[in-house]
Backbone as JSON Lines, residues from 0, in Angstrom:
{"i":0,"aa":"M","n":[40.31,-95.55,20.0],"ca":[41.33,-94.33,21.08],"c":[40.25,-92.81,20.6]}
{"i":1,"aa":"S","n":[39.4,-92.65,18.99],"ca":[38.77,-91.26,18.9],"c":[37.6,-91.66,18.87]}
{"i":2,"aa":"K","n":[36.67,-93.2,19.19],"ca":[35.38,-92.67,19.83],"c":[35.72,-92.29,21.73]}
{"i":3,"aa":"K","n":[36.95,-92.46,22.05],"ca":[37.36,-92.2,23.75],"c":[36.99,-90.79,24.2]}
{"i":4,"aa":"I","n":[38.19,-90.44,22.88],"ca":[38.31,-88.88,23.19],"c":[36.8,-88.15,22.12]}
{"i":5,"aa":"I","n":[35.94,-88.51,21.52],"ca":[34.66,-87.99,21.62],"c":[33.88,-88.47,22.47]}
{"i":6,"aa":"S","n":[33.74,-89.63,23.31],"ca":[32.39,-89.65,25.09],"c":[33.54,-89.27,25.88]}
{"i":7,"aa":"M","n":[34.69,-89.11,25.38],"ca":[34.72,-87.72,27.04],"c":[34.39,-85.4,27.29]}
{"i":8,"aa":"I","n":[33.99,-85.78,25.44],"ca":[34.47,-84.14,25.12],"c":[32.31,-84.1,25.09]}
{"i":9,"aa":"M","n":[32.16,-85.41,25.0],"ca":[30.64,-84.69,25.52],"c":[29.98,-85.15,26.21]}
{"i":10,"aa":"S","n":[30.66,-85.62,26.77],"ca":[30.26,-86.44,28.32],"c":[31.34,-84.95,29.35]}
{"i":11,"aa":"M","n":[32.1,-84.34,28.67],"ca":[32.41,-83.48,29.52],"c":[31.53,-81.59,29.22]}
{"i":12,"aa":"I","n":[30.43,-81.51,27.77],"ca":[29.84,-81.03,27.47],"c":[28.6,-81.07,28.35]}
{"i":13,"aa":"I","n":[28.44,-82.5,28.65],"ca":[27.32,-82.69,29.27],"c":[27.18,-82.59,30.52]}
{"i":14,"aa":"A","n":[28.12,-82.3,30.97],"ca":[28.45,-81.64,32.18],"c":[28.64,-80.56,32.82]}
{"i":15,"aa":"T","n":[28.88,-80.1,31.34],"ca":[29.23,-78.01,31.9],"c":[27.53,-77.62,31.98]}
{"i":16,"aa":"S","n":[27.13,-77.92,31.77],"ca":[25.28,-78.11,30.61],"c":[24.79,-77.41,31.3]}
{"i":17,"aa":"L","n":[24.48,-78.9,32.34],"ca":[24.03,-79.15,33.76],"c":[24.11,-78.06,35.04]}
{"i":18,"aa":"I","n":[25.57,-77.92,34.54],"ca":[25.9,-77.3,35.87],"c":[25.24,-75.59,35.31]}
{"i":19,"aa":"G","n":[25.67,-75.68,33.9],"ca":[25.4,-73.86,35.0],"c":[23.16,-74.28,34.18]}
{"i":20,"aa":"C","n":[22.68,-75.18,34.16],"ca":[21.3,-75.11,33.81],"c":[21.16,-75.57,35.01]}
{"i":21,"aa":"K","n":[21.68,-75.32,36.37],"ca":[21.47,-75.4,38.04],"c":[21.25,-73.6,38.03]}
{"i":22,"aa":"N","n":[22.32,-73.64,37.58],"ca":[22.77,-72.46,38.49],"c":[22.35,-71.47,38.14]}
{"i":23,"aa":"S","n":[21.81,-71.57,36.39],"ca":[20.55,-70.23,36.19],"c":[18.87,-70.51,37.36]}
{"i":24,"aa":"D","n":[18.71,-71.93,37.28],"ca":[17.48,-72.2,38.68],"c":[17.56,-71.37,39.43]}
{"i":25,"aa":"S","n":[18.62,-70.87,40.05],"ca":[18.01,-70.82,41.55],"c":[18.48,-69.1,41.17]}
{"i":26,"aa":"N","n":[19.61,-68.14,39.58],"ca":[18.89,-67.19,39.55],"c":[17.95,-66.45,39.76]}
{"i":27,"aa":"V","n":[17.36,-67.13,38.76],"ca":[16.06,-67.25,38.42],"c":[14.44,-67.04,39.26]}
{"i":28,"aa":"E","n":[15.02,-67.82,40.46],"ca":[14.0,-68.89,41.22],"c":[13.94,-66.62,41.98]}
{"i":29,"aa":"K","n":[15.85,-66.64,42.16],"ca":[15.84,-65.16,43.09],"c":[15.29,-64.12,43.02]}
{"i":30,"aa":"K","n":[15.62,-63.87,41.74],"ca":[14.95,-62.73,41.58],"c":[13.82,-63.04,41.02]}
{"i":31,"aa":"A","n":[12.66,-63.82,41.09],"ca":[11.73,-63.83,40.63],"c":[11.52,-63.36,42.18]}
{"i":32,"aa":"E","n":[11.61,-63.78,42.89],"ca":[11.57,-63.72,44.37],"c":[11.05,-62.39,44.98]}
{"i":33,"aa":"T","n":[12.29,-61.41,44.1],"ca":[13.22,-59.73,44.81],"c":[11.59,-58.96,44.59]}
{"i":34,"aa":"S","n":[12.17,-59.61,42.86],"ca":[10.57,-58.78,41.84],"c":[9.46,-58.61,42.67]}
{"i":35,"aa":"T","n":[8.89,-60.09,43.3],"ca":[7.41,-59.72,43.73],"c":[7.4,-59.21,45.09]}
{"i":36,"aa":"T","n":[8.34,-59.5,45.92],"ca":[8.3,-58.22,46.66],"c":[9.02,-56.87,46.8]}
{"i":37,"aa":"E","n":[9.55,-56.09,45.53],"ca":[9.54,-55.67,45.16],"c":[8.26,-54.35,44.51]}
{"i":38,"aa":"N","n":[7.04,-55.12,43.61],"ca":[5.99,-55.15,43.09],"c":[4.76,-54.85,44.47]}
{"i":39,"aa":"K","n":[5.16,-55.57,45.15],"ca":[4.18,-55.05,46.59],"c":[4.05,-53.73,47.25]}
{"i":40,"aa":"A","n":[5.69,-53.69,47.29],"ca":[6.47,-52.28,48.14],"c":[5.57,-50.81,46.65]}
{"i":41,"aa":"D","n":[5.69,-51.38,45.79],"ca":[5.42,-50.05,44.84],"c":[4.17,-50.59,45.48]}
{"i":42,"aa":"N","n":[3.63,-50.99,44.75],"ca":[2.03,-51.1,44.85],"c":[0.87,-50.41,46.45]}
{"i":43,"aa":"D","n":[2.2,-50.46,47.01],"ca":[1.58,-50.2,48.96],"c":[1.67,-48.55,48.68]}
{"i":44,"aa":"D","n":[2.85,-48.09,47.86],"ca":[2.99,-46.66,47.57],"c":[2.89,-45.62,47.14]}
{"i":45,"aa":"A","n":[2.09,-46.61,45.55],"ca":[1.99,-45.83,44.84],"c":[1.03,-44.82,45.22]}
{"i":46,"aa":"K","n":[0.58,-43.31,45.26],"ca":[-0.96,-43.04,44.47],"c":[-1.1,-43.15,43.28]}
{"i":47,"aa":"L","n":[-2.88,-43.29,43.16],"ca":[-3.57,-43.5,42.13],"c":[-3.79,-41.35,41.62]}
{"i":48,"aa":"E","n":[-2.93,-41.77,40.2],"ca":[-3.25,-39.89,40.03],"c":[-3.46,-39.89,38.5]}
{"i":49,"aa":"G","n":[-3.96,-38.89,37.81],"ca":[-4.75,-38.72,36.77],"c":[-6.36,-39.47,36.45]}
{"i":50,"aa":"K","n":[-7.08,-38.44,34.56],"ca":[-7.99,-39.26,34.23],"c":[-7.61,-40.66,34.24]}
{"i":51,"aa":"W","n":[-7.42,-40.89,34.28],"ca":[-7.26,-42.44,33.79],"c":[-7.88,-43.63,35.27]}
{"i":52,"aa":"A","n":[-6.57,-43.13,36.69],"ca":[-7.06,-43.0,36.89],"c":[-8.21,-42.97,38.27]}
{"i":53,"aa":"E","n":[-9.55,-42.69,37.96],"ca":[-10.33,-42.51,37.96],"c":[-11.76,-43.42,37.86]}
{"i":54,"aa":"K","n":[-13.1,-43.68,38.47],"ca":[-14.04,-45.37,38.97],"c":[-15.06,-44.14,38.23]}
{"i":55,"aa":"Y","n":[-15.46,-44.65,36.42],"ca":[-16.35,-45.12,36.09],"c":[-17.8,-45.51,36.35]}
{"i":56,"aa":"K","n":[-18.53,-44.3,35.64],"ca":[-20.03,-45.66,35.58],"c":[-20.23,-45.68,33.87]}
{"i":57,"aa":"L","n":[-20.86,-47.56,34.62],"ca":[-21.52,-47.57,32.78],"c":[-21.78,-46.49,32.23]}
{"i":58,"aa":"E","n":[-22.3,-45.54,32.17],"ca":[-23.14,-44.77,31.2],"c":[-21.99,-44.01,30.72]}
{"i":59,"aa":"D","n":[-20.43,-43.25,32.43],"ca":[-20.17,-42.54,32.32],"c":[-18.82,-43.48,30.82]}
{"i":60,"aa":"V","n":[-19.17,-44.21,30.64],"ca":[-18.18,-45.72,29.24],"c":[-18.79,-45.47,28.66]}
{"i":61,"aa":"Q","n":[-19.75,-46.24,28.66],"ca":[-20.66,-45.88,27.31],"c":[-20.64,-44.86,26.14]}
{"i":62,"aa":"K","n":[-21.01,-43.41,27.25],"ca":[-21.06,-42.16,26.53],"c":[-19.49,-41.48,25.66]}
{"i":63,"aa":"I","n":[-18.6,-41.31,26.51],"ca":[-17.16,-41.85,25.71],"c":[-16.94,-42.57,25.01]}
{"i":64,"aa":"F","n":[-17.17,-44.23,25.04],"ca":[-16.97,-45.67,23.63],"c":[-18.51,-44.32,22.86]}
{"i":65,"aa":"K","n":[-18.78,-43.4,22.38],"ca":[-19.69,-43.37,21.12],"c":[-18.68,-41.99,20.71]}
{"i":66,"aa":"E","n":[-18.56,-40.75,22.07],"ca":[-17.73,-40.3,21.35],"c":[-16.45,-40.13,20.31]}
{"i":67,"aa":"K","n":[-15.61,-41.35,20.7],"ca":[-14.98,-42.55,20.89],"c":[-14.39,-43.1,18.73]}
{"i":68,"aa":"L","n":[-15.79,-44.14,19.24],"ca":[-16.54,-44.91,17.62],"c":[-17.15,-43.52,16.62]}
{"i":69,"aa":"S","n":[-17.38,-42.36,17.34],"ca":[-17.81,-41.96,16.27],"c":[-16.68,-40.88,15.93]}
{"i":70,"aa":"K","n":[-16.06,-40.79,15.87],"ca":[-14.4,-39.95,16.16],"c":[-13.68,-40.5,14.65]}
{"i":71,"aa":"M","n":[-14.07,-42.26,15.0],"ca":[-13.06,-43.09,14.45],"c":[-13.44,-43.14,12.42]}
{"i":72,"aa":"E","n":[-15.79,-43.64,12.76],"ca":[-16.19,-43.38,12.15],"c":[-15.47,-41.56,11.15]}
{"i":73,"aa":"S","n":[-15.62,-41.3,11.16],"ca":[-15.84,-40.08,10.97],"c":[-14.06,-39.74,10.31]}
{"i":74,"aa":"I","n":[-13.49,-40.07,10.51],"ca":[-11.82,-40.34,9.74],"c":[-11.79,-41.08,9.09]}
{"i":75,"aa":"T","n":[-12.47,-42.36,9.19],"ca":[-12.73,-43.25,8.3],"c":[-12.96,-43.58,6.97]}
{"i":76,"aa":"K","n":[-14.12,-42.4,7.1],"ca":[-14.59,-41.87,5.82],"c":[-13.89,-41.4,5.44]}
C-alpha cells in the first residue's frame, strides 16, 4: 500500500516538473525574441556621443596607453 502511495506521489512530482519546464522554456524563447528585436531598435536609434565614441589611430592609442601606464607606475611607487 505504501509503495503505491509513494509511486503516485513521485509520478505527480515528475509530471508537474515536466509541465513547469515546458512552460518556462517557451517563455524563455519568447523573451529572447523580444529582447533581440528591442536591441536592434536601440542600436539603430543610438547616437554615439562622447569622447569614448571617437575613432583613434594607433599612435593616439599608444600615446594614451603610455600616459596612463606612467601614471600607474608613479602611483604604485
